[in-house]
N, C-alpha and C positions, 0 to 999 in steps of 0.2 A: 636368245639363246643361241650361242655358235652350234655347227652341225655336230662338232666334236663331243660338246656336252647333250646335246640331242640323242645322238647316236651310242651314246656309252649309258647313258641312264639308263634304270629298269622299265621304264615305262618307253622310254624313244625306240629298244632293242624290242620290245613287245610289238608295239605298233607296226615299227619298219618292217621287222621278221615276218609278223603273222601278214601284213600287206603284201609282202613278195609272194609268201606262201600262198594266199588265199586267190593271188592272180596267177600263179603259175599252176593252181588247182583248178583254176575254173578254165586252162585253156584245154582239157581232156574233153566235156562236152562240148564245148564250142569246137575245137578240131573234128568230132565223130560227127556235128551237125554241118560244118561245111564240107566235109568229106562226103556226106548225103548228097547234099546240094551240088556239087561239081562232078559227083560222079566217079571218085576217086575209091578205087578198091583195096582191100588188104594186100596184095600179092602186086601192086602197082605201085613199085617203089618209085621209081624214077618222078614217077607225079608227085608223092608224097614228099621226095628232097625238092621238088622244083618250087612247089607251096611253101616248104618252108624259108627257101631261097626269097620269094615273094617277101615272105613274112618278117623276114630280119633285115632285110635291104629297105622296108616301108618303114618298120622299128627306127634304124637308124635316119631314115631322112626326117623322121619326125622329131628324134633328140634335138637333130642339127636345126630344123627351123624353130625349136623352142630356144634355143640359143642363141638364135639369129633375132626373133623376135623381143626377147628380152633385153639383148645386147651384150652377153656376156662374151668374153673373148673365146673365139675358134682356135683352142691350145694345142698347135701341132706343130713339132720341131721334126727336121729329119731325122736327128739321132733317135727320134721315140718310134722311126718305122718297124724295129725290130720286135720292140715289147710289144707294139698292137700288133704284127704280125702273128707273133706266138700266144697272143692271149684270144684273138680272134678265131686261130688253128683250133686250140683246144676246147675252150668255152664254147664255141658256137659251130663250127665246121664239124670238126672230129666227132665229137660228141653227136650230133644228129644223124651223121652217116650211119657212125655205127648202130645206133639207136635203132635206127628205123628198120636196116637190114635185118639187127637182131630181133626185132620184133617179129617181122615178115617171118623168121624163122623161129620162133618160141611165143608161148600161149600168151594170153593176154593178163592173167593173174601171174605168172611168174614175172611177167616185163613191170606188171606193178611192183613186185616184193624185191625185184633185184634195182628197180627207180631208187628205192629207198638205203641201199648200201651207199651211196654218195658219203652221208655223214661219216662211216668208218672211214673210208678213204682218204676223205681231207683231214680227218685228226691225226690217221697213222702218218701222212704227210707231213703235218705240221709237226709230226714229235719228232720228225728228223731236219727239218727246215728251221724251227725255232725254239730255242733252248729255255726261252719262258713258256712254252706250250706245249709241255710235255703230256705223256699219258698217264694217266693215276686211275684209280680201282674207280673212283666215283664217277669218273668219265666214260669208263668201260658198263658200269652196273646200268648207268644212264641212257647210254646208247641202246644196250641188248633189251632193257625196259621199252624203248621207244620203239625199236624195230620188232617187237612183239607186237606191238599195238599198229604196225603198218603191216604185219600177216596178219590179226583179228580185222583191219578195214577190208583185206582182201579176199577174206576167208572165203565168202558166200557169191564170190563173182565167178567161180568156176572149179574145177578139179584141181585139188593142191598136190600138186607134184613135184618129185625132186631129180627131174631129169637135166642132166647137165650134157648139151651138146653145143654144136658150133651157135644157135642160136644164143642162148645163154652166157657163152662165153664172149660174145660181142656185146651184151647188153652191158655185162661186167666191165667188159674194156671202156664203155661207154660214159659208164660212171668213174673210173677212172682220170677218164680224160674232162669230164665235167669237174672232179674235185682239185686236179692240177692247174684247170682252166682256174678256179675261182682263187688258188692260192696266188697262180702269176697274176691275174687282176687286183690282189690284196696289195701284192708286192709293185705293182704298175702306179697305184694309185698314192704313191708315196712321190711320184716325179710328173704324175698327170692329175687336171683336175677329173672327178669320177664321171660327170656327163659325156665330157669329150671322150674320156676312154670307152666308156660303153656304146658311142655311136659308132667310132672308127671301128673297134673291135667286131661290133656285131654287120659293119659295112663290109671289111675284109672277109666275117666267116658267110656271106650272105653270096658275095661273088663266086665263092668256090660252091658254095652248092647251088647256085643258076647255073654255073657252066656242067655240074654235073648231071642235073637235072633236064639242062635243056639238050646236052648229048643223050639221055636215055629216053626222053618225053618229047621233046620239040621245044620250041620256044615257047608258046601260049595256045597248048591244048584244051583249056579251059573256055566253058562261057559261063560269062560271069554273070549272076542278075544284083540286083539292089542289095537284095538279104546277103547273098554271098560275099559279095564287095565288104559289105558293114560288118560281119563278121572276121573276115583281114583285117580290116583295119583294127577291129579290137584286137584280135591274136598280137597285129604290130603293136598297139600300144600297151598291153599288157606284157609284153617283151620288154619294153621299153622301160617302162615304170620298174617293171620287178627287179629288172638287171641294175637299173639305179638306186634303189634301195639296197639292193644284197650287197652291191660291190662298196656300201658306202658303212653298211653294218661290217663288213669283212674289214675295211680300211682303219675302222677306230676300235675294233675288240681282237681276242685274240677268235682263231679258229676253232679252239675246241670249245669255245664257251657258245658259240652260236651254231655251230655245223650241225645239232640235233634240233634246231627247229624246222630243217629240212624234211622230218619226218611227218610235218604236217600238210605237206604240198598231197601225199593220195588221200589223206582225210577231209581235207575241202574238196577234190576231184570226186571222191565218192559222196559227198552232200549235194555237190552242184550239180552231179550226174543225176541224182534224184530228182530235182529241183526242175532243169532243164529236160531231162529226158524222160521222166516220169518213174526211174527207176526205185526199186524199193530200196526202204533201211531198215537194215536190220540192227538187233541189238549187238551182234558182233562190231559194228561199225562204231556202236557209241561206248563199247568196251573198248576198241582201239583207242579210239581219241581219250579216254582216261588212261591209258598206258603212254601215250604219248607225250601227254602231257604231265605224267607224271618225273617221264624220260628228261623233260626239260628242267621240271623243276631241280630234279637231282643233280645235274650237270652245273646248274648256272646257282644251286646256294652252296654260300662259302660255309 
């Protein structure tokens, strides 16, 4: 079975999108545990950005190592530098800079809910960039149902408020950056192999994060234990595998068809937080999962 046939089949999309969102969802509890082990506090934005730089730099190296071991061509041409740099800037660097700063100025529940808006921005951008991927009422209805699910998932995490300040604006901009980066990656995969593009864009983004982090917190302010390093390795691995899966999905499918799957990230995040951090699971979370699944079915049903 070819890659295109797999990533465009019903089960292929479900497995790949489910796998990518499960991995990204698992980042929430693992990051929380990593911060505890490395004594990184919520207000220490520089340390968080530096740790993200370590994570994506290691992720890029893991993909390049995989390509080398499997003897796949390291595809890089001078004319592709602008494409890689723009994807790395929006999909990795700018998204995480805005996200960490915004989250420090907002509440956790608002951050989690705003993180679910990436799907909306992707579909809006696709409407203006692709003539065969226009917004319709079915997509809008499916997205609204899915977003209600995200609100249900997060409703037990704290007081649900609707404050719009600088933190929430930065979080929204982070999601716009993520959505635009995903669109750029979709366009970039027509010229480059997905694994190569993923590794190079993460490398570019990681260098930017490292420079900001080093300037703010120093080169190596952490004391790594074996457990902390294994968590960093897992975070790097999930980033590498998650981005490769998602970029393949974006390459072979319409943006409006697959964007709704991103609503699964906070659902998996809450479930895995319950498993790893012994946080309680409420009926609201199960209701949220039903809403998200319903939204996915509505958007993808012909």
